[in-house]
N, C-alpha and C positions, 0 to 999 in steps of 0.2 A: 710529633706527631701534629700538633697544632701548626708549628712553622711549616711543614710541607704543604698543609691543608692549604693554609693562606697562601702561600707562593702558587699552587696550583690554581685556587680561584681568582689571583690577582691575572694569573697568565690569561685565564679564561676570559675575565672582565677585559681586559685589553684587546684579545682576540676579537671579542665580539664588538667592542669599539670602534676596531679598526674596519668591519665588514659586516655590520648587522645583519644580513641575510646569508652570510656562509654557512649555516647549516639547516638552512630549507631544507623541507623534505625534497622540493620537486620545484626547482627555480623556473623551470618552463614556462609553468604557468602563472597567469598573472595573481599578485597578491591580492587578496580582498582585505580591504584597509577596516579596520573596526572602528567604532565611534570614538574610543580613546585615541586611536592612531588621528583620526581627521582632526579632535579637538588638540591634540599635542602637536599638531603639524602647523600652528597658527603663527608660532615665534621662533625665531632662532633658536633661542635658549631652550625651549620646550621640546623641540625637535631634538636637540643633542642628548638632552635626558631620556628621551624614547629610545634613541639609536644605543644609548648606554646599558639601559637595563632591559628592553624588549626585544626580542625577534618574531617574526610570524613563522610558525614553524608546520602546520597543519593546513592541508590542503585539499580540498575536495577531489580535485583530479587527481592527485597522487592515490588517495583512497581508493576509485574508482579503478585506476590503471591499475592496481595490485591485484586487487578483487576479480577483476576481468581477464587477468591472466589464465585463468583457470579452465578452460581448454588447452590442454598441453601445448605450449608454445612453440614445441620443438617437431611436433606432428609433421608438419609439411616438408621437413628433412629428413624423415626417416628412411634408412638403406643409402643414405648418400656416404660414401668414405671418407673419414677425418684424414685431412692431409695435414694440418700443423695444429698445434695447441699453442695458444699465446696466453701467457700469465701476464695478467696486468694488476700489479697492487698498488692501490690508492694509500692516500696519505690520509693517516687517523683523523686527521682536522680538517674540513673545508671541502673535501671531496664526496662524491655520491656515485652509487652504483645504477642510479636510475638518472644520472646526467653526466655522461663523460665528458663533457663541455667545462664543467664547472671547475674552478680552482679556487684554493684556498689563497688569503691573503699572505702577506711577507713574513707575519709571526705565527700563522697556522702552519706554513712551510717548512718554516725555522725547529717550531716544536716538533713537527712530526719526524723532519731527517736527525734531529740531535737529542731526542729525549726518546726515542722509540726505535728499535730494531724491527723491521718488518719481517714477518714469516719467511725463511727460505724458500726459494722456487722450487728448489729440487726435492723439499720436503712435502709440499704441496703437489708435484707431480706423483712422489713417490707412494705417499701416505693417505692422499685424500680424493685422489680421481678416480673414478670407477671405469674411466675408459683411455685409451691410448692411441696414439697415432696409427692410421692404418687400419683402425677399426670401423665396423660399418656403424653411423649412428643408431640408435633407438632412442627415441624420445623418452622413455621412462628411465633410463640410465642417467641420462644428462638432468632430469628433474631429480633423481634421487641424489645426485651428487651435489645441485644445490642446496637441498636439504640437509645433507650431511655436513657441508661447510658452515650452514647456518647454525646447526645444532652444537658447534664447538664454541666454548666461550672466548676464544682467541679472535675470534672474527665477529665484527659486528653485522655485516650482511655480506651477501655472495648473488652474483648474477652471473649466466652462462649467454652467450651471443652466438648465433651460427653464422658464418659469413659464408655464402656460397661463392665458388669460383665461377669468375666467368669466361675463363680460358677451357675448363673442362668442368662442365655441368653435372656431372656425377660426384664430383669432389666438393669439400668445403672445408673452411678453418672454422678453430673454435677458438673463443677468446674468453678468458674466465676473468672475470673481474672479482677481486676480493679487497676487502677493506678491514683492517687490523682493529681490535679493539687496544683501549691503552692498557699496557700490561703490568705495570705496578700498582698495586694497592697496599696502604699505610693506614694501620688500626693503632689504638692505643689510649690510655688514661692514666692520668696522674693525681693523685691526692696527697702524697709526699714521697720523700726518698726511702721511706718503710713500706710503701705500697703504691705501685705503679705497673702499668703492663704495656706492652709494646708491639706489635705485629708487621711482619712484612711478607707480604704474597708478589709473585711475580708467575704471570699465567702463560709468558712465553718468553722462556729463558734463552736470551741470546737470539731469537729467531727460530727456536728449535720446536716449537709447540710444545715442550715440557714444562710444567708448573710446579713451582715450591714454595710454600708456606711455611714460616718459622715466627712463632711466636712464645714470648716469655712471659711470665707474671711474677712479682715479688711481693709477699706480704708478710713482713717481719714478725707480726702477732699471732698470726695462724698457728696454733699448736697441732694440728691434725697432720697426720703422715703424710708427705708429700707438699704440705700446705705451704712453706714459706716461699721455696723455690719452683715453677712450674714451667713446663717447657714442652712444646710439640713441634713437629717435624714432619711434613708430609711433601711426598715426590710423587709426581705422576705425569706417564707416558702416555698420552691419548691413542696413539696407535705406534706399534712397532713395525716399522718397513710397511709392506704391501700387506701384513697380517689382518689388520683393523683389530688387532689385540690390543687391549688397554692396560697397563700395569700402574700397580699403586704400592708405594712402600711407607708406612706409619710408624712413627715413633714417637708417643704421647707420655708423659709424667705429669701427670696434674692432680690437683687434690683428688677428686671423685673418679678420675678414670686414669689408668695405665694402659696401654694398648702398644703391643708389637704387632706387627700384621704387615702380611704381604698379599696382594691380589692380582690375579691377572683374569681378564674376562672378554668375551668378544659376544657380542647381541647378534641378533637377527638384524641386520643395520638396514637392509632392503629385503623384499621380498625374493629376490635372486640369491641371497644367502642360504647356502645349503648347510653349514655346520656354525653352530654356536657353544657355547660352554664357558665353564668360568674354574678358578682352582683357589683358594683361599685358604690361608694357614695362619693361627693368630694364637695371641696371648692376652687374655684380658684380667684387670683388676677393677672392681666398679664400687662404688661406695655412693649407697641412697638412702633415704629418709623416706620411709611410706607408713601410711596409715593402715591400721586393720581394718577391714570392710565393715566388720561386725561390730567393732568398736573404734568409731572414729575418732575418738579423744585418744587413742593409743598410738604412741609413735615408736616405729621399728627403725632401727639402724640395721639397714640391710647390705652385708659386704659379701662380695663374690670375687671368685677367682680360679679363672677355667682356660682350659688348653683346647684349641679345636681345630678340627679342619674340615672344608665343605669343597665338593667336586661334582660338577654334573657337566652334562654333553647333551646336547640336542641337535636333532637332525630333520630337516625339513624337506616335504615332498610335493609336488606340482599337483595342483586340482585335479582329479582324476578324469573329470569330465571337461574336455578341452574345449569344447565349442559352447560351453556355459558363458554367460555373461561375466561369472564370477573367476573364471579360470586365471586371467592374467593377474589380480592381485591376492589370489588366495593361495594358501598354504595347509597341508597337513602336517602337523609338527609331532613328532615323539620325542620324548627326552628321559634321561636315566639321571637320578641323583644320588649321592651318600655323603653322610656325614658323621661327625663323631664330636661329642662334648663331654670332658674330664672335669669336671670339679675339684679343686683343691680346698677352696672355702665357700661357704654357702650356707643357706639357714637351715633350719631343723627340714629334713625329709622323711617320709613314709611314704606307705602304701597308696595313701589317699591324701597327701598334702605335699604342697609345693612341687608339683610334677614339672614344671619349667627348668627345676634344679638337679634333676635327676642327671645321673650318668646316663649317657645313652650312644647308642649308635641307630641310624637310621638309613634305610633305603627307598627312595619314591620313584615311580614311574608316571609319565602322565602321556594323555593322546589328545591333540587339540585341534582345533580349527581356526584359522586366522586369516580373516580378509582385511588388508591395509591399502589405504590410500590418503592421500595429502590434498588441502587445499589451502592457496594463500590467502593471508590475510593481515591485517593490521589493527593495531589499537585495541587489543585484547587484553594480555597482560604485559606487552611492550608499550613503548611509549613512539612507534613511529618503523620501528624495525620489522622488516617481512618475517612474519611468523606461520608455521607451518601446522596446520590444525589437522590430528589425525581425523580421520573418516574412514568406518569399519566396522568390524564386529569380531568377538572373539569369544570361544567356547573352548574349555579345558577339563579333562576330568582324571583326575589325580588320585592314586593309590598307593599305599605301601605300608611296611613295617618297622617297628620300633623296636627294638631290643634294650630293653634297660636294665637296671639292678634289680628292678621288682617284677621282673619277669617281660614278655614279650606282648606287643599290643599292634592293633592294625590300624589304618588311618584311612579315610575315604574324603574326597571333597570335590566340589563341581564350582567352576566359575563360569561367569557369562557377563559380558561386556558389548556395549554399543554405541558408536557415536555418529550423528549426521546432523546436516545442515535442513532443517524442516524447510516444507514447500512454501510457497507465497512471500520468500523474506521473512519469516518468522524466526530466524536465529538458528542456534547451536544447541543441540540435546545430547546429553552424554549420561547413559544409565550402567551402573554396576551392580552386581550381586554374587555374593559368596556363600556357599554353605560349605563346612566342614568338621569332622569329629573323630578323634581317636574311638575307638572300641575294644572292649576286652571281654570275652564271655559272655556276648551278646548284646552289653550295656555300655552305653556312649559316656565317655569320657572327654572332657576338655573340649568342649566344640564351641562354632560361635555359626551366627546367621547374621549377615550384614548387607547392607546395600546402600546404595547413594545414587541419587538423581541431580544433575548440574543443568541448567539452563543459562546461556547468554546470547542476549537479543542481538540481532544485527545494530551495526552504529546507527544512531538517530541523529539527524541533522537538527543541531540547533546554533541558530544565527550564521556565525562562521566556523562553528566547531562541531564537535559531535559528543554524545553520550552513550552508555550503554547500560543495562541492567543484567545484575549477577543474582541467580537465586540456586543456592546449595540447600539439601536435604540428605541429611545421613541417619541411618538407623541401625543398629547393632544390639545382638543379644549372644550373650553367653551361656552356655550350658555345662554344669557341672564345674564352674571356674572355684581357682584356689582364693582364700583369705588375700592373700599380697597380688593378687592378679584381675586386674579391674579396669573399668573404664573412666576417663576423665573427661569431662565436658568442657573446661576452661583453656583458654588461649586458642591457638588453630584448630583444635579439635571441637571448637563449638562457639562458645562465648568468647569473642577476640576480647583484647585488651586487658585481661584479667589473667593470673595463675593461681587456683585456689585448689589445694588439696582436700577440700571436702565435696567439692562436687563428681563424687564417684560413685560407681555401682556396678552391675552386672548387665544391665540394660538402658539404652539411651536412644534419643530421638531429639535431633536439633535441625534446626531451619534457620538458614542465613540469608539476609538479602543486602547488596549492595549496588547503590547507583553511583556510577562515574561518569565524570564530566571532563573530559580530555578539552584543556585549555587550547587556544589558538596562540599561546604565547609561550616564550622561555624565559627565564630570569637567569641571565650571567650563563646561558649555555645548558643550564637544567629544563627540561620540559616540565609542565606542571600537571596534574590531574587532580580534581577536586573530587572528593567522595562523601556518602552518608551510608550508613550502615544500621542495619536492627538484626539481632541475633535472639533466639529462644532456644531453650536446651529444656530436657526432661531426662532425669538419672536418677536411677536408685537400686538398691538392691533388694526390694520387698516383692511380692509376687505380681503386683500392678504398676506398671508404670505409671498410668494416670495418677497415681497417688502420688506422685511426685511435686513438690510445687515448680513452677514455670519461673526459671531463671530466665532473666532478660538482659539485654545491654544494647544500648542505641547510641550513634555518636555520628562523628563528622571528622572530617580532617583533609589533609593533603599530602600528595607523593610528588618528589621531585627526582627526575633520573636524567642523565645523559647516557643514549646509548652507546656512545664511541667509548665510555670508560667502562671500567669492569666494578667499582662501587655498587656496594648493595643501593635500593632504591631508599630513599632517606622518607620517611614517614614522620607525619606529624598528626596526631591523632587525639581527641577529646571525646570522651565516653560516659554516659549514666546508666548507672547498673542498680536493678531492683531484684529484692530476693536473694543477695549473695550473702551466703553467711560468712562471719567474722568478717566482714569488708569494713575498714575504719571510716570511709566516705563511699557516698555513692557515685560521687564524680572521680574520674581519672583523666590526667593528661600526661602524655608520653611522647616522646622522639626517639625512633629507633630506625635501624637499618634493615630493610627486608630483601632477600632474595627474589629476585622477579620467578613467578611460577611458570610451569608449563602444564599443558593439558597430556593426559595420560594417554600413550600410544596403543597399538593393539598387537605388538610383538609378543609371542608366547615367549618366555624365557625359562628359568629352573621350575621343576615341579616344586610347588610351594603349599606350606600350610596355609590354611584360611586366616588372615592377620585378626587378631582382635584387638579393634581400634574405632 
């Protein structure tokens, strides 16, 4: 693993040395030199050091360009006939969908051509384009196609250009610009020949868009079942032909998880999608250590073994009022879901105990309203790639019946979500609320009330770069939950940077803030973002949430990412924590790989039980 990583970093280093501006976001705009660059330009030696280590990557012109695309750029061509579709695949290094004249240097071209296989053009035409030659141009279809391409991991970015014909004014050619991501990911760790792990992921096997992930782990001293040799293999086909059905098969034999499953899934990928659904069949064997909520000093080894199947299908209908402003992007969605879970191994169950582990069969139906649109932006969770921000709203009502070994019970739930850019350039707001509960004989069983509010500021200029402010507030309250069914506010669920199994309860309130500064430099091809954060949380299992201590975490760090690669974002973080029980030290330092986040969409999927999280 180390040799592969070192080789790749060396190649990236020499690529940047050959052409320090090769990965600039927008080379057409003039580069604004920083004070550092000015100081280091005084001597030949300092200029050479600057070129080796730094590249200017963010530019206000690029940010403004992407944000102002948002009146649909394809609207002027509405109704024209598509004569020809041209697919142009850019090199993974050195080129950009926003500057078709840019070329990589010799090394970048060599790496792109010899160490990577571009996605096959026939697969792009067959499985990713929502339009064909001879179709009339529909602006929203072209815009949805761009978004669909960008949503897949194997592509860094995508752009569609309409070229009107001069000889036939009612026809146009379509040029689809696509830039692949680096397809190979390596991972691993080595303590000794008695304890090591290694993994390989190929997200675009031989240009087919199929992904394969394989990992092994060996620990000769682990006495647990499946502890010595652990193995996982996951194979995914993003879209089968023109069906937009995703298929995935998983085979996992690990210490705490054994899984054999197969899934087929089709989402409402656009507002024009009429049918969606999924079929999943699997066998799970899990091993967990959990605390008793009533007695936090008591640990329970929780072993489960179960088989299941889960099926759902949904149908979207156009909004019944065609003259309404909501008509184009709104749909009424009905859906049906049926699943069955059968346990061979589980904790003790009873009519009022551990309901999550009952043998059960459930049928759910839902009726919902979805209004969806997208606005392009940059520098939210990405490091320069185009991001499609969901704008719209969702409302869904779900009812159903569950037949269990202890009798039947009903279920009812509602969900509401909304997201929009605030007026006067005040930023982006997202809100979510869920309410759901099982019921039997008129009494509530195993319910939840939860909500979430997220605020993201606009990009705020700071010298030659930008920063954003993020705020997230989450609330959840459980209704008649079981002793092994509780909330935890550590990690990504509240107080980031720690993993503590004592921060548990049936009610929680967390507030997290983060200020992210996107540097205008990159280091060896990796873009840099600095951040400071503060997390506050309340959680307990007693009647009043406010009786809980105020758990706190504060810190700072940096993130490194190259958008042309599919490696997780490298994050280095220092944190200071107050009031955290059984924490050996109030300070923590950690380096980890984080998967880039995405904002939640407003497509309605399977009828679902309101999550307790």
